[in-house]
N, C-alpha and C positions, 0 to 999 in steps of 0.2 A: 848579478842574480845569486841569491843564497842556494846552496845545493842541498838544504835540508828544509823540512817544515818548521813552523813556528815551534820554538822550544818550550813554549808553555802549554802546547797541546800534547796531552799524555794519551797513548794508545795502549790498551791492556793486552791481555793474552789471548782475546777472542778474535780481534781483527787480524787477518792474514792467515787464519786457520781454515782448512777444508771442511767445515761443519756440515754435516749432511742436512737435508731439507727438514725443517721442523713440520711441514704439512705433508711430507712424503708418505707417511703411514695412512693418513686419512684418504689420500688420493688412490693409493694402491688398494686400500681395503674397501673402497666404495663408501666410505662415511663421510666424505667431503661433500657438502651441499652447494651445488651449482644453482644457478638462477632458476632453471627449469625444473629442478627438484622440488621446489616449493609447491605445495598444493593446499592452500587455505581452504576452509570450509565455504561451500557455495560457489566453487570455482566455475568459470565459464572458460571456453576456449576460443581464440580468435584466429582465423586464417585469412590472409588477404588474397584476393585474386589477382594475378600478376598479368600485365599487358603481354600480349603475344607478338605485338609489333612494336617498332621503335619510334614511329612517327606517324601521327594522324589524330583521330579522336574516336572515342567510343560512341557508337550510334544506338546501341541497345544492349540491355542487360535483362535476362529472364529472372527478375527477382521474385516473381510469383512462384516459379518453380524452386527457387532456393528456400522461400519462406514457407513452402508447403511441406518440406522435410521435417519430419516429426522431432528431430533433435535440434532444429535450428531455432534460435530465439530472436535474432536480429540480423538485418542486412543493412549495411551503411554504404550509401553511393554519394556522388556529388550532390544529388537532389535533396538528400535528407540528413546530411551530416550535420551535427550540432556545431556551432560556431566555436572558434578558438578565440582566446583574448589576445594572444600574441599572433602576428602574422607569420605564416611559414617562410617568408622572405626575410624576416628579422634575423639579426645575428647578435643575440645577447651576450655571448661569450666568444673568447678568443678561437674556440673550436665549434664554431656554428656555421652551417651552410644552409642555404635555402633547400627545403625538401618538399616532396609531394605528399599531400595527405587529403586526397579527394577534394582539392580546390575547384576543379572543373573537370569537363570531359575530354580534355586534351591529353594526348599520350606524348610524352617527351622522350621516353626510352623504354626498351624492352625490360620486363620484370617490374616496371612501375606499378604500385598498387592502384587498382581501378575501382575495388570495392573491397569492403571487409564483412566477412561472415562470422557471426558469433553463435556457438552452439554449446549444448550441454556436455558434448564430448569432443575430442579432437576429430574423431571420425565423421561426426555429424557437420562440423564446421568445415572440413575438407571437403565432403560430398557436397555441402551447399555451395561452396565456392565453384566447384566443377559445374553444377547445374546452372549457373549464371549465363553459360554460353554466349560470352560477348560477341557482338559484331562491330566491325570497325569501318571507318572511312580512312583509307591509307594514303600516305604520301611516300614518295621515294626516300628512304632512309640515308642519312649521311653518317656513315660509321667508319670511314677510312680517313687517314689523314689528308688525302688528296681530295677529299669530298667537299671541302669548303675553303674559303679564302682565309689566310692567316690574318690576324689583326693584332695591333700593339695594345699595350696597356702600361700603366704607371708603376705598379708594385705587386709582388706576387702574394700568395695567401699568408705568408709569414712577415709581410711588411718590408721585405727587402725590395730595393729598386729593381725594375725590370731589366734596366740596362746599366751597366757599370763599365767605366773605361779608366785605365791608369796608364799613364805615358801616352805616346804617340803610336797607335797601332799601324797606321798607314805608312810612317817611317820605318817601322819595325819590318814591315812586309817589303818596302822598297831596298832595304840594306841587307835582306837575307841572301846568303849565299846558297842555301838550299830551302826549297819551299814544299810544303805539303797542303794539299786541299782534298779532304775526305769528308764523306757524309756516312753517319751510322744511324741506324733505327732501332728502337726498342719497343717491344710489344706491350699491349695493355696487360696488366697483371691484377689479379683479384685476391683480396684477403681471404684465406681459407683456413682460420683457426679450427681446431677440432671441435670446439664448442661454437656453433653458429649463434648468431644474435638471439637473445631471448629477453622476455620480461614477464614478470608477474606484478600486475598494477592493482593496488588496493586503496580505495578511498574511504576515509572516516570523517564525514563532513567536508571541511576544506583542507584537511590534511591527506597527503598522498604518500604511500609507502611503495617503494619500486625495489623488487628483487630483480636484479639485472647485472650482467657483467659491465663493469665501468673502470676505465683507466683514469678517470677524473671524478671523483665522487662528489666533492663540493661543487665543482664547476657544473656538473650534471644537474644538481638541485637547483642552481640558478637558471639554467636553460630551461628545464621543464617548468619551473615556477612561472617563467615568463610567458610561456606559450598558454598556460592555464590560469593566468591572472591571480596567483596566490603568492604570498611571501615565500622566499627561498627556504626560510626556517621551517616552513610547513611541508616540505618535501624531504623524505628520508629515502637514501639509497642504501641497500644492503648488498654488497658484492664481496663477501669473503674469498671467494674463488673465481678465477677466470680461466677458461681453457684456451688461452691465447688470445691476443688482440692486435698486435702489429700496427697500431694507430687507429684502427677502425672503431674501437669501443670507446672512445673519448668524445664522441659526437652524438647529439640528439638527432635521430633519423625519422622519416615519415612512419614506417611501421610501429616504432615505439610510441609515437604520439597518438596513432589511431587506436592502439590497443588501450592506452591511458584513457582516451576519449570514450572508448566503449565501456570501461570500467565506471566512468562517471555516469555515463548515461544509463547503465543498467543497474548500478548500485551494488554490483557483485564484483568480486575479484576476477580479473581476466588475465589469462595467460596467452602469450603468443610466442612461438619459436619458429624461427625462419628455417625453411628447408635448405639444403645445400644449394639447390638451384636459384633460390631467392637471394643468396648471397651475392649473385651476378647481377648488381643493379643498384638497389637503393641504399647501400651502406658503404659506398666508397671503393676506390681502387687506384691503382697506379696508372696514370694515363700514359698513352703511347707517346713516343717522342721521335723527332727526326732532328739529328744534330750535325751541323756542319763545323768542321774544325779545320782552320788555316794556320798552320805553324810555320815560323820561319827561323832558321839557325844561321850563325855565321860559320865561318871556315873552321873554327875550333870546335864547333858543336855546342856553342852558347845560344840559347834561344833568344831570338829578337822580338819575337811576338807570339802569343797565343790568342787567337781570335775564334770565339766559341759562340756559335749561334745556335739557339734551340727553339724549335717549334713543338709545342705540347698540345695535346688534346684536352679539351674540357667539354662541359655540357653547354647546351644552348641556354640554360637558365640560370647558370651560376659560373663562377670563375674560380677554379682551382688549377693553378699552373704548376706542373712538375718543373721546379727551378734548376733544370739539368745544367745549364750553362755556368751557374755559379761554381760548379766544381772546379772550374779553371782558376778561380781567384785566389786559392789558398795553398796551392802545393809547390809549384815550380817558379823558380826565379827566372821571369823573362823580361825583356827590355820594355815591353808593353803587353798590356792585358786588355781584352774586351770581351765582355759577356752580354749578349743580347738575348731577349726572349720575346716570342710571339705566340699567340693561341690560335687554336682552331676550335670553332663550336660544332660538336657532333651530337647526334641523337643517342647519347649514352648518359648513365647516371653521373653525377658530378664526381670527379676523382677526389681524393683526399690524401692525408698523410698515411703513407705506407712505409714500412720499416726502411729507414735511411731515405726519406723523400729527397729528390733532388740529387743528392750525392751518389745513390745507387745507380741511377740512370746516367748521370753525367760522367761519373768516374768510369763507367764501362767503355764509353766512347773516348774519354780523354786518354785512358791508359793504352788503348788500342792505338790511338793516334801518335801517342809517344813511341810505341814500339815501331810504328811504321816509319816515323822520323829517324829513329836509331838505324833502322835498316838502310834508309836512303843515305845516312851519313857513314855507314859501314862500321858503327859502334855497337858494342855490347849494350843491351838495354839497360842494365843495372849501372854500367859506366856512364851512359848518357843521362841517367836520372841524377847520379851523383854529380855530374858536371853541372846540373842545373839545380842543385840543392839550394833551398831557400833558407837563409840564416834568419830572415824576418819575414813576416806574413806578406807575400807579394801584393796583394790587393789593397793593403792598408799601410804598409811599412811599419806595423807595430811589432815589437819583439814578442817572442813566444813566451807564454807563462812557463812552458817547459816543452822541450822537443828531443826525443831520443830516436828520432827516424834512423839516423846513421847507424845507430846499434841495432835497429830492427833490420836494416839492409844486411848488416854484417852477419848477424846472428843467423838470420833466415837463410841467406845464401850459403852459409857454412854448413847448416844442418841439411839442406837440400842437396848440396854438392854442385851448386851452379857454375863453380869454375870448370867444371868438365863439359859444359854445354858448348857445342859447336856453333859458330856464328851463322853459318848458312842453314836453311830449312832442309828437311828431308834427309838428314845424314844419320839418323839413329832408327834401328830397329831392334825389336825383342826376339826372343828365341822362336816366336810363333810367326815371325815375319810382319808383325804389325808395326806401323809407323809410330815413332816415339817422339813427342815434342815437349820442350820446357818453355814455359813463359812466366812472366811476373807482372805484377801490378802494385802500385802504392795505394796503401789503405789510408783514409783520411775522414774524419768526422768531427763536427764542432762539439763543444761541451755546454749545452745550455744548463741554466739553473733556474728553477721556478721558486715561488714562495711557498712556505709551508710552515706549520705550527705543530707542536707536539707537547704532551704532558708526561710528567714522571712522578712516581710516588714511591718513596722508600718505606717499607713496612717494618713493624717491630720485629717480626720473625726473621729478618735479614733478606727477604726477598724483595723485589722491585717490580713495579708494574709501569709499563710504558705504552702510551696510546697516541696514535695518529691515523687518519684515514687513508693509509697507504693502500696501494692496489698491487696485488701479486697476481701476474698473468702467466706465471711459469718462470720468471727470471730469478726467483728465489728471494723476493723482498722479505717474506716473513722471517727468513733466516738472516740474511745479511744485515737487515736493519736491527734485528734483535741483538746481533753481535756488536753493532756500534752502540746500542743502548747500554748493553752490559759493560762494555769498556768505559762509558762515561761514569759510572759508578764503581768501577773496579771490582765487578762481581762476576762469577763463573756464569756462563750462559744458561745453565740449568736453574739458576736463582732468579731469571727474568722472565716475567709473563708479558707477552707483546700482543696488543690488541690492534687490529686494523681492519679495513674493509667495510666500514660503516660510516656513513656521512655525519652521524652525530658525534663522531671523534673530531679533534682538532684537524684542520685542513691539511692533508698530507701532500698537497699539490698534484701535479699530473705526472702519471707514469707514462712518460714518452720522451722522445729526443735523447735517449740514453742518459737522462738527467734525474731519474727517480731516486737512485741511491744517494746522490750527491745532495738532492734537495731535502728529501724526508730525513736522510741521515744527519745531515748537520742541525735540523731542528731537534731531534732526538739527542743529539750530543749536547746541544745547548740546554735542553730541559735537564739532563742528567748533571750538567755543570751547575744549574740553578740550585738543585737539591745539595751538591757538595758545598756551594757557597753558604747556604743556610745552615747546614751542619757545622761549618767552620765558625759561623757567627755564634752559634749556640754554645758550642764547645769552648770557644775563647772566653765567653762570658760567664762560663760555669766553674765555680771554684773547685768542684770535684773532679774536673777534667784535667788530664795531663796536658791538655792544650790550653789551659787557662791563661790568659793574658797575651795570647798570639794573635790578637785582633788584626794587626797589620800585615800579617803573613798571608802567603798563598797556600792553599791547601790541596792536597791531591788525595784521591781514593784508590785504595789498593787492598784486595783480599778481605773486603769487609771491615777495613779500618780507614781512619783518616789520620793523614800525616801532614806535618809542615813540609812544604816543598823544599827539597834539598836537606831536610834534617829527619833521618829515620829514628833518631833517639826518642822522638816524642810522638805519640799516637794515642788515638782512642777508638774503641771498637764502635761501630755503628749501633749496635744492639745496647751497649752501655749509654751512649748519648740519648737514645730513644727512650731507654728504661728510665733514666733520671727525669725525662720529660713526662712520665707517666704512660710509656708505650704508645705515644703518639705517633702518627703517621706524617712524614714530611713530604709536602707536594711542591713540584717545580714545574716551570713551563719554559718553552723555549720556541724560537722562531728562526727561520734561515731565508736568506735570499742573497743573490749575487751582490758583492761589494761594487757598487757603480764606478768607484775610482779604478778598481782593478779591471773592470770590463773596458774602461776607456784606455787604460794604459797598455793592455796585453792582448794578444791573440790566444784564445784558449782552444785548443783543439787536441783530439787523440790522433796518433799516427800508428802506422804499420806497413808491413810488406808481406805480400803473399806470393808464393812460388807454387807453380801447378805443373803436373806431368799429366799428359794425355796419351792415350794409345788409340790408334784409328786402323781398323781393318782396311787394307787397301782395296779389296774387292767389293765389300759391302758398304764401306764408308761409316760403319758404326763406330761411334767415339765413346771412350770411356775415360773419366777422369780418375786416374790410379793412384795420384798423390797430390796432397795439399799441404804445404808447409807455411804456416802464418806466424809472424813475429809481431807482436803489438805492445805499443807503450802507451798506457791508459791511466797514468797516475797511480793513485794507491789502490790496491786491489784488496777488497775487504775479505772476500771468500774465493780462494783459487779455484775450488771445485767448481763453484757456480759461475765464476768468470770463464773458465774454460768451456763450460757448456754453453754459455751465450756465444763464445766465439766460434764454437764448432757450428752452433745453429746458424750464424751469420754465414759462414763459410759454406754450409749445405745450401743455404738460400743462394748464394752465389753460383753453385752448380745448377740450382733450378733456374736462375735467371739466364745463365749462360746457354743452357741445353734444353730446357723443359717447358717453362711457363709461357703460356700464350693464350689469351682468349681470343677466339676466332668468331667473327660475325658473319652470319648470312646476309650477303649484300642486298637480297630481295626484300627481307622483312625487318632486317636489323638485329634480330636476336642472336645470342651467343649460342653457337651450336655445341659447344663442349662445356656446358655449365654444370659439370659434376666432376668428381675426382677419378672417373674413368677416362674421360676425355680431356680434362684440364689436368696436364701431367706436372707432378712435383716428385722430387727423388725419393725413391724407396731405398731400403737397405742395399739392395743389389747395385745401386747407383753410386754408392758412397764407399770407397775403398780405404784409402790411407788418409787419416787426418792427423796432423799434429800442430799443436799450438804452443808457441814460446812466449812467455810473459816476460817482457823486458822491463827491467826496474826503472822507475821513474818517480822522482820526488817533485811536486808542484807546489811551492810555496804561495801561489796567487790565485789558483783556480777557485779554491774555497778553503775554509779552515781545515778539513779533513784530507784535502789533496786529492779528492776523488774525481775522476773524469767520466767513466762510464763505458761499457763494453758492448751494449745491446745491438748496435748496429754497424760499428765499424768494420766487422768481419765480412760483410757483403761487398764493401766498396772497393777493395783490391782484387777480389776473387773473380769477379766476372771478366775484367780485362785480362787477368792472368790466364784464365782459361781460353779466351779468345786468341790470346797471343801464342799459347801453347799449341792450339790447333794450326795456326799458320806455321810454326816452327816444324811440326810434324809433317804437314801436307804440302806447304808451299803455297796454300790457297788462303787468301785474305777474305773473309766473310765479314761483311759490314753491317750485320743485322743480327739481332738477338731475339729469341733463342736461335742458335745455330742448329740446323737440322740436316739429317742424311742427305736430302735432296739438294741442300745448298753445296755440299761438297761434290755431290754427283754433277751438278750443273757447271761449276766452276772448270 
């Protein structure tokens, strides 16, 4: 395998630099326009009435009281809702799920829309929804993983087989000198981006304009067009700014469809913005899991088998399974691997992709089980992982496109001081008498790549314009993609105008799966390369150019000039080439997608190692994560500042997963009792003490032309297990459920 990227790919002075966010000033000064900031003339406001139960049916709504409110214009119920052209059960795109849009009076989960009220003001619509005073015929809700029988299925929501076997797991169990059989549980978690879901829908004949936060602009156009029976090109999505997404803002949902339906029905623009409480139901979440791991190891500490069984919660009306058990297919070299999944249908909204779907939940359980096996073998947890280091992908046998996990282990352990860790738990205390524990976990996430297109234009004044419908939900796409674009033409960043966030631009693909920079970035790079190619052809054919006659040469762009590749003695300025053309603009286009041959040949993943320190008050059992050190190898890093920010965010989410986040249901009515940011806990500044990220250099010549892997999700995957393992090392108590609570330590 070569240790450098394609030598014909040139990177300029912008990539690899910690440029500050280009959208930062707009956001901190309040001039950035988010979806709900749009107020077109004649605007109406829509509010949906949420179900207060999780299972049953609506028996009555006081629509007369709502309609009598002086500010209410319309009340939509299952009895008078206009029809949709596409059925809510249809799945027109890869990120489509069945949704509730007042099809009938059945209640399938709490916070399900049961009516829509439209008013001249937000206050009128909100009061109208309250006046509906619904009555219900209730049934006992099923909201816990033991409330229904698990069932099997063929493939998960991402198209992967539900059950995967490599080798002979039964033989692996039989030959093991040491065996482990443990069960871990993870709680349901809900997307809680700062910006809740919102839409402003405007119809002009059969053309629809949507101001909405979207992680997949072109795909969203296709989805909404299907439901309303219009061509996809008749839908415009404008989404310049997103206040977070985490997977939930790539999917058409029932509330969106109802607001759009109301706009078509009334002939006026309609705005809907979900309340924080309404985020806990119709717009996706991470489903709860129960995972059984059975590991076997021989006398030397080599794994003979990893047997990972997952039960994941889904809804009663659709199937999205958290593919947690697949986490065991790609990390450790075991003699045999088996991953199996089953589902439990509950009276909850359908789960969906949530930052690091599958790997976040699965690695939390796997990394703790690995720690337990290391303890049983009397081995240091890092030594045990190195003993079972995989040189090829365990589940497929493919070579890795690149893998610097050994370097991540080494650099992270050295920075953390892992060599000083005592093997036995409960051996360390700080100056206050608090128990101190150290734990670690392996980070792992695949590197998907979608399809994308881009346009580039070199202007006569020496500036360039690049366009693609990319989505920036806080990860810094406006900046990192502009850096790639600038390098493709050899221009400084301040000479490049970058346009994104509008579906009328070339399709920028999906901002998800940590693949957006690779996807849209490669399309932009190709578009810039197309401009360079055209410049070379023009200059080579121009007798007035110093590059005349170099038609068979390769050209490179640098500092506003065009050079023959490998020969700096001959060059021509962009401005001069364009001037001789009469100051014409040169436009180029580009596309990007994964090379199918590379995908067949190589396993493509990002890797890392996270080391955690926790301190526990022995009397109160209060836990604090006082240090996290993460070392990550994720291919080419375009912007170190933004990459570090993403990795920090992932590690903080790991703290949240391990110690804070859990949606709790009332077992009587099935509603979530902590559906706000007072009761649904996420980390605050006081919960995050020491964070350190180490970026481990890694060249990947196969993953894509730019060697980009992505960093948006990998930070979660090692952190949760590292914290759980550190809590055991401090206290000697192994808690096999997340989040770990004070009461868990007290009970043990």
